[in-house]
N, C-alpha and C positions, 0 to 999 in steps of 0.2 A: 504494500500500500504506500503510495507516494504521499509524503507529508508536505504541507505548505511551508513557505519560509517563515510565516508568523508562528506556526506550531514549533518549528525548529528553534526560533529565536526565544521561545519561552523556556527552553532547556539548553542553554549554551554549554553547560558542563558536559552534556551528552553529545550534542550535535555540532558544537563549535559555534562561534559568534558569526552573525550574519553580516556585520560591517565592522570596520575599524573603530568607528565612533562608539558602537555598543561595547566593544572589547575594552576600549580605553576608559569608558565611563563606568564600568563595573567596579565597584569598591571591593568586592571579594577577590578580584584578580590582582595578585601581587607581582606577577611575572611581567617583564618589560619587553619581551620579544614575542613574535608570533610567526606562524607559518600559514600561508594561504594554500588552500587545496579545493578541488571540486569534489563534492560528494557524489553518491550513486545517482542522485536525481539531476546532477549537472549544475547545482547551485554552488556559488563561490562561498566558502566558509573560512573562518580564521580560528586557529588553535593557538592559545598562549603557550609559551615554552621558555626555558631559561636560555641564556646567551650561548652556552656551550652547544646545546642541541640545535639552536638556530644556525650556528656556523657549520655544524656537521651536515645538516640538511641542505643548506645553501651550496656547500661544496659538493655534496653528493649529486644534487640536481645539475650543477654546472659540469661535473665530470661526465655524467650520462649524456648531456647535450653535446659535449665535445666528442665523446665516443661515437655518437650517431653521425656527427658532422664528418669525422675522419672516415668512417665506414662508407659514407656516400660520395667521397671524393673520387675523382677520376684516376685511373692508372695510366701513367705516361712512361714512355721509354727513357731509360737513363743509360749513358755510355758505360758507366762503371758498374751499375747494379741491376741491369735488366729493366724490369717494370717496377716503378715506385709510385706512391700516392702523390698526387699533385699538391703543392704547397702554396700555389698562387691564390689570389683573392677570387673566389668563385663569382662574386657579384660583377666582376669586370671580365669574366670569361665569355668568349663569343659562343661557346658550346652550351647546350641546354644541360643544366644540372638537375636531373630528376631524381637522383638518389638510387636509381636502379643499377645493378651491375652490368658491365659490358657483356655483350653476347659472346658466346663461345666461337661462333663463326667469325666474328670481327677479330678476335684475338688470334685465331688460326690464320686467317688471310693476311693480316697486317704484320703480325709479329712472330709467326710460326710457333705459336705457343699452344700446346695441347694439354688439356686437363686430364688428370688420371681418372680412368673409368673403373671404379671399384666393383661395379656389377659384373664386368667381364671376368675379373679374378674370382669372384664368388661363383659364377657359373662354371668356370674351369675347375674350381675346387669341388663343387658338387658333382661334376661329371667324373672326376678322378675317384671320389669316394664311391660313386655308383659302380664304376669299373672294378674297384677293389672288392666291393661287396659281391658283385656278380662272379668274379673269379673264385672267391672263397666258397660261395655256394655251389659253384661247379665242382670244386674239389670235394665238397661234402656229398654231392650227389653220386660220386664214384665210390663212396663207402657203402658198407652193408647197411641193411635197414635199421638194425638196432643202434648202430653208431649214429646214423642220420637222426633218429628220434632223440637220442641223448643230446646232440648238439642243437636240435630244433627246440626242445624243451628248455635247454639252458639259455638259448637266445631269447626265449619268451619270458625269462626271469624266474623260472621255477627253481626251487631248491633241490639239492641232491636227494633229499628224502622224498619229495614229491615225484621226482623222476623215477626213483626206485620203485615207488608204489605203482606208478603208471606201467612200468615195464616188468613188474614182478621179479625184481632183482634185489640183491643186497645193496644198501647205501654205500658201503665201502667199495664194492665193485664199480658202481656208477662213478664215484669220486676218482678212482684210479683210472678208469677207462676215459673219462672226460679229460683228465690231465694229459694222458697220452695222446688223445685226439687233437687237443689244442696245440701241443708241442709239434705234432706231425704236420698240422696245417700251417703253423708258423714257419717250419723249415721249408715246406713246399712254396710258400709265399715268398720267402726270402730268396730261394733259388730262382724263382720266376722274375723277381725284381731286378736281378743282375743281368 
């Protein structure tokens, strides 16, 4: 529910003061500094604070404004460092400063600069993992049926006791066989990698 300015002005301790005159005329307010802000309704409000917090807030806002200003600056070629942020006065610049980054095509055509494509590496990595998985499961398919089931159940996350119950074998037999199968698959995989 949106409150009116008059309702907010009745509770300045909770909503902040509606004007500097109201803040300065309040006898309960002993603080000498204030911070302006826009509340959720878009109304300009003033909050009293001590001098230390006022300077902290002012510097923080200034630093944020500078950071945004630097981010929106153009990249220009430099003989020594490649591309650098422009330090000239943007208000005198003949180019439009809209704050948007330069296009990838523009950078490629004019400066032979290519951005790294992480999605390509991700795709290659996924492809390699899939190949490894397929190779290992091909090796597993060459084993006898019991060994295949042991590895299949192990891959599904079943414990040795659960696998032993499924196959009607002793748990120690399953543990021993599983260890040997994994070692054998590892050796075959290492041979194939070379």
